[in-house]
Each structure stands twice: as structure tokens, then as C-alpha cells.
N, C-alpha and C positions, 0 to 999 in steps of 0.2 A: 271488730269491735275493741275498743280499746283497750292498753293491757295498762294491767296498775303496776307500778313499783312506786318500795319502799322508800322515803320521799326524811322520813324522820318516824322519834319516840318523844310519843308523848308521857306525862308527867305517873300514867300509871302500869307502865313502865313496855303498851303498847307499842308495834309498830304503825305506822302513819303512810298510808297512800293513796296515793295520788293518780290516776287516770291520763293516759297519752292519749293522742293520739297521732295515728300517720299520712302519710301526705295523700297515700287510700281513701282511708275513711275521714279526714279534711278535703278533698273531692270528691265525694261519694258526700258527704254530707253538705255543701254547697249547693249541687248542680252545679260544677266546672268541672274541668278536666281535670290529669295532673300535675300536668305540660305548663297551665297556666298558674296551676302553685307554688309549684318545683321556681318557674318565674319570677311571681312578687317575693318569693320568701331571698330568691341569689338580688335581690335590685333594693333587697333593705326592707320596704315597705310592710311585710307582716316576720314578728316577732316569732321566733322557734330556738326550740333547745335539740342537736348533737347530738345523740347516746354516744358509749363507746366504738358500736361498731360504727359509723358514720349512717347511720339512718337518720330522717326528720324528724321532728316528733312535736309536739302540740300539746301543751299543757292547755286546760278548762281557763285558766284565766288568757292562755291566748287566743281562744278559741270565741272567749268571747266578744276582743276586743277587735279580731277578724271580723265574727260577726260584726259590733257595728259598723266596723268598714265598708263593709258587703251592702249596708246594709244603702247608707249618705249613698246618694248621684254627683257622680262623676261626668266631667265633660273632657276625654279621651277625645285622641285625636285619631281619626281613623285611618285606618294602613288602604291607602290605593293602590295598587302596583303603578307603577311607572310605565305609558304606551308605548312607547319610544326607546330605541336605543341612546340615540341622543339623552335620553334623560334619566337616562339612567348617571 
């Protein structure tokens, strides 16, 4: 379940909250592994925010952008391990 963090105070004095999702929640939502999510964040492909405790979190806008990227077709090269020692 996404956590809600206070981000601002509106004109009436009420606290405005924003939902944040962690890596596990985003991976579950997208149907992929947490390792894949972390790898794409670390390579700079996906936006994120880092909390004070070091956790990677994703805002609603980040999730929208990530979903739009995931829904596009990509031609990633397949990983094929080397067959012989001299190919390593």
C-alpha cells in the first residue's frame, strides 16, 4: 500500500499529502522483479525520489511516466552467454 507523505499546505491551511510507492510495490504493479526496477533506476531510465533513509520511492507522476515507457515496445538485445572460454 503506498505511503502518504505531507508535501505542502494549501490556502485553507490543510496539509496536502502525496502518495509514494516503494520498489516492491512498483515491481508488483508492473509485474517485474525488484531487481529489474532497481537496475532501470540505477541506469537513469526511470525517475525516482530518494527518502532521507535512502529508500527509493516513486510519486504518482513517476508511476505514470514509467507505465507509459513500459507500454512502449523496445528492441532490447537478448543476453546470450558465451558458449566457449575463448569468447569470454
